[in-house]
C-alpha positions in Angstrom: 0.0 0.0 0.0 1.1 3.5 -0.8 2.5 5.5 2.2 3.0 9.2 2.6 6.6 8.3 3.4 9.0 5.5 2.4 11.8 6.7 0.1 14.3 6.4 2.9 13.3 2.8 3.6 14.4 -0.3 1.8 12.5 -2.9 3.8 8.8 -3.4 4.1 7.2 -2.5 7.4 6.8 -5.5 9.6 3.2 -6.7 9.7 3.2 -6.4 13.5 4.3 -2.8 13.2 1.6 -2.1 10.6 -1.1 -3.5 12.9 0.3 -1.8 16.0 0.5 1.7 14.5 -2.6 1.6 12.4 -5.1 4.3 13.4 -7.6 4.2 10.5 -10.1 2.1 12.5 -10.8 5.2 14.6 -9.4 8.3 12.9 -11.7 7.8 10.0 -14.0 10.1 12.0 -11.7 12.9 10.8 -12.2 12.0 7.1 -14.6 14.9 6.3 -12.4 17.4 8.1 -9.2 16.1 6.4 -10.9 16.8 3.0 -12.0 20.3 4.2 -8.4 21.1 5.2 -7.1 19.8 1.8 -9.6 21.9 -0.1 -8.1 24.9 1.7 -4.5 23.7 1.3 -4.8 23.6 -2.5 -6.0 27.2 -2.6 -2.7 28.1 -0.8 -0.7 26.0 -3.2 -2.3 27.7 -6.2 -1.8 31.2 -4.6 1.9 30.3 -4.1 2.2 29.1 -7.7 3.0 25.5 -6.7 0.1 24.1 -8.7 -1.5 25.4 -11.8 -5.2 26.1 -12.5 -5.7 22.7 -14.2 -4.2 20.8 -11.3 -6.2 22.9 -8.9 -9.4 22.1 -10.7 -8.5 18.3 -10.7 -7.7 18.3 -7.0 -10.8 20.4 -6.1 -13.1 18.1 -8.1 -11.5 14.9 -6.6 -11.6 16.2 -3.0 -15.1 17.4 -3.3 -16.2 14.0 -4.7 -14.5 12.3 -1.7 -16.1 14.8 0.7 -19.5 14.2 -0.8 -19.1 10.4 -0.5 -18.1 10.9 3.2 -21.2 13.0 3.9 -23.5 10.5 2.3 -21.9 7.5 4.0 -20.8 5.6 0.8 -17.1 6.4 1.5 -17.1 4.2 4.6 -18.7 1.2 2.9 -15.7 0.5 0.8 -12.9 1.8 3.1 -9.7 -0.3 3.2 -8.8 -0.6 6.9 -5.3 -1.8 5.9 -4.1 1.7 5.3 -2.0 3.4 8.0 -4.4 6.3 8.6 -7.2 8.3 7.1 -4.8 10.8 5.6 -3.0 8.0 3.7 -6.2 6.4 2.5 -7.7 9.7 1.2 -4.4 10.4 -0.6 -4.7 7.1 -2.4 -8.3 7.6 -3.3 -7.5 11.1 -4.6 -4.8 9.7 -6.8 -7.4 7.5 -8.4 -9.6 10.4 -9.0 -7.2 13.3 -9.9 -4.2 11.4 -11.3 -0.7 12.9 -11.1 -2.1 16.2 -9.7 -2.8 14.3 -6.4 1.0 13.8 -6.0 1.4 17.5 -5.3 -1.2 17.7 -2.6 1.3 17.0 0.2 3.6 19.9 -0.9 4.5 22.0 2.1 2.4 19.9 4.4 2.9 17.4 7.1 0.5 15.0 8.8 1.5 16.7 12.0 -0.3 19.9 11.0 -2.9 18.1 8.9 -4.2 16.1 11.9 -4.1 19.2 14.1 -6.3 21.1 11.7 -8.7 18.2 11.2 -9.0 17.5 14.9 -9.7 21.2 15.7 -12.4 21.4 13.0 -13.9 18.2 14.4 -13.9 19.6 17.9 -15.4 22.9 16.8 -18.3 21.3 15.0 -19.0 18.7 17.8 -18.8 21.4 20.4 -21.5 23.4 18.7 -23.7 20.3 18.6 -23.0 19.7 22.3 -24.2 23.2 23.2 -27.4 22.6 21.1 -28.0 19.3 22.9 -27.3 20.9 26.3 -29.9 23.5 25.4 -32.4 20.7 24.6 -31.8 19.0 27.9 -32.1 22.3 29.7 -35.4 23.0 28.0 -36.8 19.6 29.0 -35.7 20.3 32.6 -37.3 23.7 32.5 -40.6 22.3 31.2 -40.6 19.7 34.0 -39.8 22.4 36.6 -42.5 24.8 35.3 -45.1 22.1 35.0 -44.6 21.4 38.7 -43.8 24.9 39.8 -46.0 24.8 43.0 -44.7 21.4 44.1 -42.7 21.3 47.3 -40.5 18.4 48.3 -38.2 17.7 51.3 -34.7 19.0 50.7 -31.8 16.9 51.8 -28.3 17.2 53.2 -26.4 14.0 54.0 -29.4 12.3 52.5 -31.3 13.2 55.6 -34.4 15.4 55.7 -33.3 19.1 55.9 -35.7 21.9 54.8 -38.5 21.9 52.3 -37.7 23.3 48.8 -39.7 23.9 45.7 -39.0 21.4 42.9 -38.6 24.4 40.6 -35.6 25.6 42.7 -34.2 22.0 42.8 -34.2 21.8 39.0 -33.0 25.3 38.7 -29.8 24.2 40.5 -29.2 21.7 37.7 -30.0 24.5 35.2 -27.1 26.5 36.7 -24.8 23.5 36.3 -25.7 23.0 32.7 -25.3 26.7 32.1 -21.8 26.5 33.4 -21.2 23.5 31.2 -22.3 25.6 28.2 -19.9 28.4 29.2 -17.1 25.9 29.7 -17.5 24.6 26.2 -17.8 28.1 24.8 -14.5 28.9 26.5 -13.0 25.8 25.0 -14.2 26.9 21.6 -12.7 30.3 22.0 -9.2 28.7 22.5 -9.4 26.5 19.3 -7.5 28.2 16.5 -7.3 26.1 13.3 -4.2 26.9 11.2 -2.5 25.9 8.0 1.2 26.3 7.4 3.0 24.7 10.3 4.5 21.9 8.3 6.2 19.2 10.4 7.2 21.7 13.1 9.0 24.7 11.6 6.6 26.2 9.1 6.9 26.0 5.2 8.6 27.8 2.4 5.3 29.5 1.5 5.0 33.1 2.5 2.6 33.6 5.4 0.7 36.2 3.3 -0.2 33.5 0.9 -2.0 31.6 3.6 -4.0 34.7 4.7 -4.9 35.7 1.1 -5.9 32.2 0.0 -7.8 31.0 3.0 -11.5 32.0 3.2 -13.9 31.4 6.1 -14.9 27.8 6.3 -18.4 27.4 7.8 -17.8 30.6 9.8 -14.5 29.1 11.2 -11.6 31.4 11.0 -8.4 29.7 9.8 -5.1 31.4 9.9 -1.4 30.7 9.5 0.2 29.7 12.8 1.9 32.1 15.3 4.0 29.2 16.4 4.5 26.1 14.2 6.1 24.2 17.1 3.1 24.8 19.4 0.5 24.0 16.7 1.8 20.5 15.9 2.5 19.6 19.6 -0.6 21.2 21.2 -3.4 19.1 22.5 -4.6 21.5 25.1 -7.9 21.9 23.1 -8.5 18.2 23.3 -7.8 18.2 27.1 -10.0 21.2 27.6 -12.9 19.5 25.8 -12.4 16.3 27.6 -12.4 18.2 30.9 -15.7 20.0 30.0 -17.2 16.6 29.0 -16.2 15.0 32.2 -17.9 17.7 34.2 -21.0 17.4 32.1 -20.9 13.7 32.9 -20.6 14.6 36.6 -23.6 16.9 36.5 -25.7 14.3 34.5 -24.6 11.6 37.0 -25.8 13.7 40.0 -29.1 14.3 38.3 -29.4 10.7 37.4 -28.7 9.7 41.1 -31.4 12.0 42.4 -33.9 10.5 40.0 -32.8 7.0 40.8 -33.4 7.7 44.6 -36.7 9.4 43.9 -38.1 6.4 42.0 -37.2 3.9 44.8 -40.0 2.6 47.0 -38.3 4.3 49.9 -38.6 7.8 48.4 -41.4 7.1 45.9 -41.4 10.8 44.7 -41.6 10.0 40.9 -42.7 7.6 38.3 -40.6 7.2 35.1 -42.5 6.1 32.1 -41.9 2.4 31.5 -40.7 3.1 28.0 -37.5 4.5 29.6 -37.1 1.5 32.0 -36.2 -2.1 31.8 -37.2 -5.3 33.6 -35.6 -8.3 35.2 -35.0 -11.7 33.6 -35.9 -13.4 36.9 -38.1 -11.1 39.0 -41.3 -10.3 37.2 -42.2 -7.2 39.2 -39.0 -5.2 38.5 -39.0 -1.8 36.8 -35.4 -0.7 36.7 -34.1 2.8 35.9 -31.3 1.3 33.8 -30.9 4.5 31.6 -30.1 6.6 34.7 -27.7 3.9 36.0 -25.8 3.8 32.7 -25.6 7.6 32.7 -24.1 7.4 36.2 -21.8 4.6 35.2 -20.5 6.3 32.0 -19.0 9.1 34.2 -16.1 6.9 35.2 -15.3 6.3 31.5 -15.4 10.1 30.9 -13.0 10.7 33.8 -10.7 7.9 32.5 -10.6 9.4 28.9 -9.7 12.8 30.3 -7.0 11.4 32.6 -5.5 9.2 29.8 -4.8 12.2 27.6 -3.4 14.2 30.5 -1.0 11.5 31.4 -0.1 10.8 27.8 0.8 14.4 27.2 2.6 15.2 30.5 6.1 14.0 29.5 6.3 14.7 25.8 9.1 16.9 24.5 8.4 19.4 21.6 7.2 18.9 19.1 5.1 16.1 17.6 5.3 12.5 19.1 3.4 9.5 17.9 2.1 9.1 21.5 -0.3 11.9 20.5 -2.2 9.5 18.3 -3.8 8.3 21.5 -5.8 11.5 22.0 -8.3 10.4 19.3 -10.1 7.4 20.8 -10.7 9.1 24.2 -11.9 12.3 22.4 -14.3 10.4 20.1 -15.5 8.2 22.8 -16.3 10.9 25.3 -18.1 13.1 22.7 -20.2 10.1 21.6 -21.1 9.2 25.2 -22.1 12.7 26.2 -24.1 13.4 23.0 -26.1 10.2 23.6 -26.6 11.0 27.3 -27.9 14.5 26.6 -30.3 13.1 24.0 -31.7 10.3 26.2 -31.9 12.4 29.4 -33.8 15.2 27.6 -36.4 12.6 26.5 -36.5 10.9 29.8 -37.2 14.2 31.7 -40.3 14.6 29.5 -41.6 11.2 30.8 -41.5 11.8 34.5 -44.6 12.3 36.8 -44.5 13.3 40.4 -46.4 11.3 43.1 -47.8 14.2 45.1 -49.6 12.1 47.6 -46.4 10.3 48.5 -44.5 13.5 48.7 -47.1 15.0 51.1 -46.6 12.2 53.5 -42.9 13.0 53.7 -43.6 16.7 54.2 -45.5 15.7 57.3 -42.1 15.2 59.0 -42.1 18.0 61.5 -38.3 18.0 61.8 -38.2 19.6 58.4 -39.3 22.8 59.9 -36.9 22.9 62.8 -34.8 25.7 61.3 -38.0 27.7 60.7 -39.0 27.3 64.3 -35.5 28.4 65.4 -35.8 31.5 63.1 -39.1 32.2 64.8 -37.5 32.4 68.2 -34.8 34.6 66.8 -37.4 37.0 65.6 -38.7 37.1 69.2 -35.3 38.4 70.3 -33.5 35.2 71.2 -29.8 34.5 70.3 -29.7 31.9 67.5 -27.4 29.5 69.4 -29.9 29.4 72.2 -32.8 29.1 69.8 -31.0 26.2 68.0 -30.6 24.4 71.4 -34.2 24.9 72.4 -35.7 23.6 69.1 -33.2 20.6 69.4 -34.7 19.9 72.8 -38.2 20.2 71.3 -37.4 17.6 68.6 -35.9 15.3 71.3 -39.1 15.8 73.4 -41.3 14.9 70.4 -39.3 11.7 69.7 -39.3 10.6 73.3 -43.0 11.4 73.9 -44.2 10.1 70.5 -46.3 13.2 70.1 -46.6 15.5 67.1 -45.6 19.0 67.8 -48.8 20.4 66.1 -50.8 18.4 68.7 -49.0 19.9 71.7 -50.8 22.7 73.6 -49.1 25.8 75.1 -48.8 24.1 78.5 -46.9 21.1 77.2 -44.7 23.3 74.9 -43.8 25.5 77.9 -42.0 22.5 79.4 -39.4 23.1 76.7 -39.6 26.9 76.7 -42.3 29.5 77.4 -41.8 31.3 74.1 -43.0 28.2 72.2 -46.7 28.8 71.4 -49.0 26.3 69.8 -50.8 28.5 67.3 -47.5 30.0 66.0 -45.8 26.6 65.6 -48.8 25.2 63.7 -48.5 28.0 61.3 -44.7 27.5 60.9 -45.0 23.7 60.4 -46.2 24.1 56.8 -44.2 23.5 53.6 -45.5 26.6 51.8 -44.9 28.8 54.8 -41.4 27.4 55.0 -40.4 28.1 51.3 -42.1 31.5 51.3 -40.1 32.6 54.4 -36.8 32.3 52.5 -36.0 35.7 51.2 -32.2 35.8 50.5 -32.2 34.2 47.1 -32.7 36.6 44.2 -35.1 35.2 41.7 -33.6 35.2 38.1 -35.1 34.2 34.8 -34.4 30.7 33.5 -32.2 31.5 30.5 -29.8 29.3 28.6 
């Protein structure tokens, strides 16, 4: 098979080496972006006078034909996985389509800068899709929050009853997480600068002005000549940044999944997930399992692993390009695919959740949920908070030991704990709506993504 190198070598590459170094099985994802980069590169070659108009036309026609076949899927049906990488394979296909003109395509070009450009274009396009899918997920979350705007649930710390909260506010917390995820990806996008002209590591013989004059915007992507050829071919910060952002998205999705998993247990019983988003057991007929949510939670470990693998791979590499960097592709492609699928399935699942209000009301009957509200009540009467905290703690302890509900205690019994505790006032305080309405410190902002 034709290689993009080989003149210096007299022996054929050992078959074991061929198999070990082959990347076509995964870097074929870059095929379209490789063609887009080549279509730009031939403009530079023509501007620099290194190919003539006829050769340019042949190359443009051949590359466009390959790009079209990639976009309609036919390219991958006949791909020869024996080639070293996607760049070598496209070169060979182009030679069949454009003839001798294709032999000039690699003029002033190295796979080092070729793969950098293709990977950056891939990351730019996928990042925009990620933001769109984050938006869809956030919209589903907002719809669920607004449809249940008046619903109040027990809030938890340490997985113990804490203070009542509105479900809208609960989901708004996740909205804030996804909004940060969007901004994190946007920051990553702002640091991706696709370039042509780095060559292997030191630039090319073509004047930088030729690159600027020949390159036009590609799908609103600004492509320039490099400020540092060495940095361009050795940089994978943009891959690491994106993997970092994806791992945090995975973290947030995992936390949301865990809340929903807890809420659909018999012990919580807050929600019902439509059975079209659940699975059963091969042995136990009664089971309705939230497998989608468990897989979302489980994939987070793989996202972390992908991020860490590229970090560790890059940490000891000298300038400039090293073949180790081939190992950035599989983690990148895998993480993007995982998160894209997760965002899609979670957006749909959120639209198929119903709340069990009667079961939630039972949990809201827990009077200890209102302990902080009762302490605040004593503070309003002039008591120091530390003392109020202690008194309400004693009241809770008295309730537990006596087996009585606080709302059933009269003034005489409450005075055993403290004379400022009055039955009518406490009955008003032990109410979920009163509790959430009494919280004034949080500024209400519009749900915007």
